[in-house]
C-alpha positions in Angstrom: -12.0 20.6 36.2 -12.9 17.1 37.4 -12.6 14.6 34.6 -12.8 10.8 34.1 -11.0 8.7 31.6 -13.0 7.1 28.9 -10.9 5.2 26.3 -8.0 7.4 26.8 -10.1 10.6 26.6 -10.8 13.0 29.4 -14.4 13.5 29.7 -15.6 16.3 31.9 -17.5 15.3 35.0 -20.5 17.3 34.3 -21.1 15.3 31.0 -21.0 12.1 32.8 -23.5 13.4 35.6 -25.8 14.4 32.9 -25.9 11.2 31.2 -25.9 9.0 34.3 -29.7 9.5 35.1 -30.6 8.2 31.6 -28.6 5.1 31.9 -29.8 4.6 35.6 -33.5 5.0 34.6 -33.3 3.6 31.0 -37.1 2.6 31.0 -38.1 6.2 31.7 -35.8 7.4 29.2 -37.0 5.2 26.5 -40.6 6.2 27.5 -39.9 9.9 27.1 -37.4 10.0 24.2 -38.4 6.8 22.3 -40.8 8.4 20.2 -38.6 11.2 19.2 -35.9 8.7 18.5 -38.2 6.8 16.2 -38.9 9.9 14.1 -35.3 10.5 13.3 -35.3 8.0 10.2 -38.4 9.8 9.0 -36.8 13.1 9.5 -33.8 12.2 7.3 -36.0 11.0 4.5 -38.1 14.1 4.4 -35.6 16.7 5.5 -35.0 18.1 2.1 -38.7 18.8 1.6 -39.6 19.8 5.2 -36.8 21.9 6.6 -38.9 23.1 9.4 -38.7 19.7 11.2 -35.0 20.4 11.9 -35.9 23.3 14.2 -39.0 21.5 15.6 -37.4 18.2 16.5 -34.1 19.7 17.7 -35.8 22.1 20.2 -38.2 19.4 21.2 -35.4 17.0 22.0 -33.4 19.3 23.9 -36.4 20.4 26.0 -37.4 16.7 26.7 -33.9 15.9 27.7 -33.7 19.0 30.1 -37.0 18.1 31.7 -36.3 14.4 32.2 -32.8 15.1 33.5 -34.3 17.7 36.1 -37.1 15.5 37.1 -34.9 12.3 37.6 -32.0 14.3 39.4 -34.3 15.7 41.8 -35.1 12.5 43.6 -32.1 10.3 42.7 -29.6 10.0 45.4 -26.2 11.5 44.6 -24.4 8.7 46.2 -26.1 6.3 43.7 -24.9 8.6 40.9 -21.4 8.5 42.1 -21.5 4.7 42.7 -22.7 4.3 39.2 -20.1 6.7 37.9 -17.4 4.7 39.5 -18.8 1.5 38.1 -19.1 2.9 34.5 -15.6 4.6 34.6 -13.7 1.6 36.3 -11.5 -0.6 34.2 -12.9 -3.5 32.4 -11.1 -5.8 34.6 -12.8 -4.3 37.9 -16.2 -4.7 36.3 -15.4 -8.3 35.4 -14.2 -8.9 38.9 -17.4 -7.5 40.4 -19.6 -9.8 38.2 -17.4 -12.7 39.1 -17.7 -12.0 42.8 -21.4 -11.5 42.6 -21.6 -14.9 40.8 -19.6 -16.6 43.4 -21.2 -15.1 46.3 -23.3 -18.2 47.3 -20.2 -20.4 47.2 -18.4 -18.0 49.4 -21.2 -17.9 52.0 -21.5 -21.7 52.1 -17.7 -22.3 52.4 -17.6 -19.8 55.3 -20.4 -21.3 57.0 -22.6 -18.3 56.6 -25.5 -20.1 54.7 -28.1 -22.4 56.1 -31.3 -24.4 55.2 -34.4 -22.4 54.9 -36.6 -22.2 58.1 -39.7 -23.1 56.2 -38.8 -26.7 56.1 -38.1 -26.8 52.2 -34.6 -27.7 52.5 -33.6 -24.8 50.3 -30.1 -23.3 51.1 -30.4 -19.6 51.9 -27.4 -17.3 51.6 -27.2 -13.8 53.1 -28.3 -11.0 50.6 -25.6 -8.9 48.8 -26.7 -5.3 49.1 -23.6 -3.5 47.8 -20.4 -4.4 46.0 -17.7 -1.9 44.6 -14.2 -0.9 44.4 -13.3 2.3 46.4 -10.8 4.9 45.4 -7.9 2.8 46.8 -9.2 -0.2 44.8 -10.3 -2.0 47.8 -13.3 -4.3 47.4 -16.2 -3.0 49.6 -18.9 -5.6 50.2 -22.2 -4.7 52.1 -23.9 -8.0 52.9 -27.1 -8.5 54.8 -27.5 -10.8 57.7 -29.7 -13.7 58.0 -32.1 -14.0 61.0 -30.2 -15.0 64.0 -26.8 -13.9 62.7 -24.6 -11.5 64.5 -21.5 -9.4 63.8 -19.6 -12.1 65.8 -20.5 -14.7 63.2 -19.2 -12.7 60.3 -16.0 -11.8 62.2 -15.4 -15.4 63.0 -15.7 -16.3 59.2 -13.5 -13.3 58.1 -10.3 -15.4 57.7 -12.2 -17.9 55.6 -13.6 -15.2 53.2 -10.2 -13.7 52.9 -8.6 -16.9 51.9 -11.5 -17.7 49.4 -11.2 -14.3 47.7 -7.5 -14.4 47.6 -7.2 -11.0 49.4 -4.2 -9.9 51.3 -6.3 -8.6 54.0 -10.1 -8.4 55.2 -11.6 -6.4 57.8 -15.2 -5.7 59.1 -16.6 -2.3 59.5 -19.7 -2.2 61.7 -22.2 0.4 62.4 -22.5 2.0 65.8 -25.2 -0.5 66.9 -23.4 -3.5 65.5 -26.5 -4.4 63.4 -24.9 -4.0 60.0 -21.5 -4.3 58.5 -19.3 -3.9 55.5 -16.4 -6.1 54.7 -13.4 -4.6 53.0 -11.0 -6.7 51.0 -7.6 -5.3 50.2 -5.7 -6.9 47.3 -2.6 -4.4 47.5 -0.9 -3.5 50.5 -0.9 0.1 51.0 1.6 0.0 53.8 4.2 -2.0 51.9 6.5 0.9 51.3 8.3 2.7 54.2 7.3 6.4 54.6 9.3 9.2 56.2 7.8 12.5 57.7 9.7 15.7 57.8 10.6 17.3 61.0 8.1 20.2 62.3 9.1 23.8 61.6 10.4 25.4 64.8 8.4 28.4 64.3 5.1 26.7 63.6 2.9 25.9 66.7 2.3 22.3 67.1 -0.8 20.7 68.9 0.0 18.9 72.2 -3.1 16.9 71.7 -2.1 14.7 68.8 0.8 13.7 66.7 1.1 12.1 63.3 3.0 9.0 63.5 2.4 7.6 60.0 -0.4 6.5 57.7 -3.2 4.0 58.0 -4.1 1.5 55.4 -6.6 3.8 53.7 -4.0 6.3 53.0 -5.0 8.7 56.0 -2.6 10.2 58.3 -2.3 8.1 61.6 -2.7 10.6 64.4 -1.9 9.3 67.9 -3.7 10.9 71.0 -1.0 12.1 73.1 -3.4 13.0 76.1 -3.6 9.2 77.0 -1.0 7.0 78.5 0.0 4.5 75.7 1.5 1.1 75.8 3.3 -0.2 72.6 4.1 -3.9 72.4 6.2 -5.6 69.5 8.7 -8.4 69.1 12.3 -7.6 68.3 12.5 -5.7 65.1 8.9 -5.0 65.0 9.6 -1.2 64.7 8.9 0.1 68.4 11.7 2.7 67.8 9.7 4.2 64.9 6.7 4.7 67.0 8.8 6.0 70.0 11.0 8.6 68.1 8.1 9.7 65.9 6.2 10.4 69.2 9.1 12.4 70.4 10.2 14.4 67.4 6.7 15.4 66.5 6.6 17.5 69.7 10.0 19.0 69.1 8.9 22.7 68.9 6.8 22.3 72.0 9.9 20.9 73.7 12.0 23.8 72.8 9.4 26.2 73.8 8.9 24.6 77.2 5.4 23.6 76.8 6.3 19.9 76.7 8.7 18.1 79.2 10.3 15.0 78.2 11.5 12.6 80.8 13.2 9.3 79.7 14.1 5.9 81.2 16.4 3.7 79.2 17.7 0.7 81.3 19.6 -0.7 78.4 22.5 1.6 79.2 21.1 4.4 77.2 21.4 2.7 73.8 18.0 3.9 72.4 17.2 7.4 74.0 20.8 8.7 74.2 20.6 9.8 70.5 18.1 12.5 71.5 19.5 13.3 74.9 19.3 17.1 74.6 15.6 16.9 74.2 15.1 15.3 77.6 14.7 17.3 80.8 15.2 14.2 82.9 16.8 11.0 81.8 17.7 7.8 83.7 19.8 4.8 82.7 20.0 3.0 86.0 17.2 1.5 88.2 17.9 3.7 91.3 17.7 6.8 89.0 14.5 5.5 87.3 12.7 5.0 90.5 13.5 8.4 91.8 12.3 10.0 88.4 9.0 8.1 88.7 8.4 8.9 92.4 9.2 12.5 92.0 6.9 12.6 88.8 4.2 11.0 90.9 4.6 13.6 93.7 4.4 16.4 91.0 1.3 14.8 89.6 -0.3 14.9 93.1 0.8 18.4 93.8 -0.5 19.7 90.5 -3.9 18.0 91.1 -4.4 19.9 94.3 -3.5 23.3 92.4 -6.0 22.5 89.8 -8.8 21.3 92.2 -11.8 23.7 91.9 -10.2 25.6 89.1 -10.0 23.3 85.9 -10.7 19.5 85.2 -8.3 19.3 82.3 -4.7 20.4 81.9 -3.6 23.0 79.3 0.1 23.1 78.7 1.9 26.3 79.6 5.5 27.1 80.4 5.0 27.1 84.0 2.9 24.0 84.0 4.1 21.9 81.0 2.7 18.6 79.7 5.0 15.8 81.0 5.7 12.8 78.6 7.5 10.0 80.4 9.1 7.8 77.8 10.1 4.3 79.1 12.0 2.0 76.7 11.8 -1.7 77.5 9.2 -1.3 80.3 9.9 -4.9 81.3 13.3 -4.1 82.7 11.6 -1.6 85.0 8.9 -3.7 86.4 9.8 -7.3 85.9 13.3 -8.1 85.5 14.9 -6.5 88.6 16.3 -8.5 91.4 15.9 -5.7 94.0 12.3 -6.4 95.1 12.3 -2.9 97.0 12.9 -0.9 93.9 10.6 -3.0 91.9 7.8 -2.4 94.4 8.5 1.5 94.5 8.5 1.8 90.7 5.2 -0.2 90.4 3.6 2.1 93.1 4.8 5.3 91.3 3.7 4.1 87.8 0.3 3.2 89.2 -0.2 6.8 90.4 0.8 8.3 87.0 -1.3 5.9 85.0 -4.5 6.4 87.2 -4.1 10.1 88.1 -2.0 11.6 85.4 -4.3 12.2 82.7 -6.3 15.2 83.8 -3.3 16.9 85.2 -1.1 16.5 82.2 1.3 13.5 83.1 1.4 10.8 80.5 3.4 7.5 80.4 4.5 5.9 77.0 5.7 2.6 77.6 7.5 0.1 75.2 8.1 -3.6 75.7 8.2 -6.9 73.8 6.1 -9.3 76.1 2.7 -8.0 77.0 1.7 -10.9 79.2 0.4 -10.0 82.9 3.4 -12.0 84.2 5.6 -9.3 82.8 3.3 -6.2 83.1 0.8 -6.6 86.0 -0.6 -2.8 85.2 -1.2 -3.5 81.4 -4.9 -2.6 81.8 -4.1 0.7 83.3 -2.9 1.9 79.8 -6.0 3.3 78.2 -4.4 3.3 74.6 -2.5 0.4 73.0 -0.5 -0.2 69.9 0.1 -3.7 68.8 3.0 -4.2 66.4 4.2 -7.6 65.2 3.8 -10.1 68.1 4.4 -13.9 68.4 0.9 -15.2 68.8 -2.8 -14.1 68.6 -3.1 -14.5 72.2 -0.7 -11.7 72.6 -2.6 -9.5 70.2 -5.8 -10.1 72.1 -3.9 -9.0 75.3 -3.1 -5.6 73.7 -6.3 -5.0 71.8 -9.0 -7.4 72.6 -10.4 -10.7 71.3 -13.0 -8.8 69.3 -10.2 -7.0 67.5 -8.5 -10.1 66.7 -11.8 -11.7 65.2 -12.1 -8.4 63.3 -8.8 -8.9 61.5 -6.1 -7.6 63.9 -3.7 -10.5 63.3 -0.5 -9.3 64.7 1.1 -12.6 64.4 0.8 -12.5 60.6 2.7 -9.2 60.1 5.8 -9.8 58.1 9.2 -9.2 59.5 10.1 -7.3 56.4 7.6 -4.6 57.5 8.8 -3.0 60.8 6.4 -0.2 62.1 3.2 -2.0 60.9 0.7 -2.6 63.6 -2.9 -2.4 64.6 -4.8 0.2 66.7 -8.4 0.7 67.9 -9.9 3.9 66.3 -12.0 6.2 68.4 -15.1 4.4 67.1 -13.8 0.9 68.1 -12.9 -0.1 64.7 -9.6 -2.0 64.1 -7.2 0.1 62.0 -3.9 -1.1 60.5 -1.4 1.5 60.6 2.4 1.9 59.8 4.8 4.3 61.7 7.0 6.4 59.7 10.7 5.6 59.9 13.0 8.0 61.8 16.7 7.6 60.8 19.5 8.4 63.3 20.2 11.5 61.2 16.9 12.9 61.8 17.1 12.2 65.4 20.3 14.1 65.9 18.9 16.9 63.9 16.0 17.1 66.0 18.1 17.0 69.2 20.0 20.1 67.7 16.9 22.0 66.7 14.7 21.2 69.7 16.8 21.1 72.9 15.0 21.3 76.4 15.2 24.7 77.9 16.9 23.2 81.1 18.0 20.0 82.5 16.8 18.6 86.0 19.3 16.4 87.6 18.3 13.0 89.2 19.5 12.9 92.7 19.5 9.4 94.3 19.7 9.7 98.2 22.2 7.6 100.1 20.3 4.6 101.7 22.1 3.3 104.7 22.4 -0.4 104.6 19.9 -2.3 106.9 21.5 -3.8 110.0 21.9 -7.5 109.9 21.3 -9.6 112.9 24.5 -11.7 113.7 23.8 -15.3 114.2 25.8 -17.1 116.9 27.7 -20.3 116.1 27.0 -23.5 117.8 30.1 -23.3 119.9 29.3 -19.8 121.0 25.9 -21.1 122.2 27.3 -23.9 124.2 29.7 -21.6 126.0 26.9 -19.3 126.9 25.1 -22.2 128.4 
């Protein structure tokens, strides 16, 4: 039974629900039941002489309460009831905090630059109205303000950091409606992502979706599910937790890898330092630049061939053993497309990646790239990745490169993520809202266990063709030239 705690006593939820309308509409309650309550002193005085009043008043009071409750509950919104129940059952400190915030609201608005003088010329300072104020289940303060005439969501997002500092919150974020005409501001005073989480390996016998994978949790305590049917770019400084995102993506598809529905292809140009722990799960694996280029070019050609086979049959790929979903994992993407001295290999790698990123989604070829520096000078094709994950970065400009300037204004401050919280980052949800997330930690023992449980059905070697050296034109010396003359 659902209960609430009142003064160390568990009170059934239905009792609270029955009393809330009377508290909410105390004037109506007083109108209906006031006369009866006024008769109680007289009842006690004459009870011994008129015992029939006991039955009369008792039944009348019960009937009046039932009629009043039914009438009020018929038109009172249940959201208001739940909100009032949360307020009445919240700790006294919470109620005091809400009253304090309500009292300080004009000062917050003026300090953040969201108030202004009245347009009627009276010189009166006008502040945005406060329509809602409550603590949610996660003890986050949810504020629902109104906007003054001429204000936009951008104005509130620009003032978000000032409001966060003024209220002493650890984090503040804007949640807007679909039309960006209304908003709610959520202040978090406790960090729900402070502790590292760990997810268990999926069972080999259980069918796993190839569409999404849980990588961790978001700041509201909900599972963070990543869309696997979109090429994804993850950026983060050294020690930001890119390995947690990478390996959680890989091991989440372990049963599908073992069943042949998902094919993993890996590129690790750091000599295999990262991906070699899970080597049995990869169908193809490259640690040198020539091998990586061949892997990408052959994957791009397979992508084109599959598109021809699917033409006129289906517009979206469905993973099968004969036509598996291909996930290309590239660790330190900058080593592949920026830090190479062989310009020909660099050009070929960029061309193959462009094909996979622009044509691979419908036919089941997806690239998951990881790098430290998201600047265009390092990754020219950054905008070809439809999905981005921004971990701890060095500046707000880099966060805007990965997400957007609007996301930074809405609270995605990647440069403020502590070094003590690897795996914490920001993503854009399907509705465009900024969400703070943390990837679950994947220890080396879990990677080795996954490699033993979910090996790839077969391995495909990478054959690098022998390239004959280009003939060089011999230049004649000055002495040879004079003799020829």
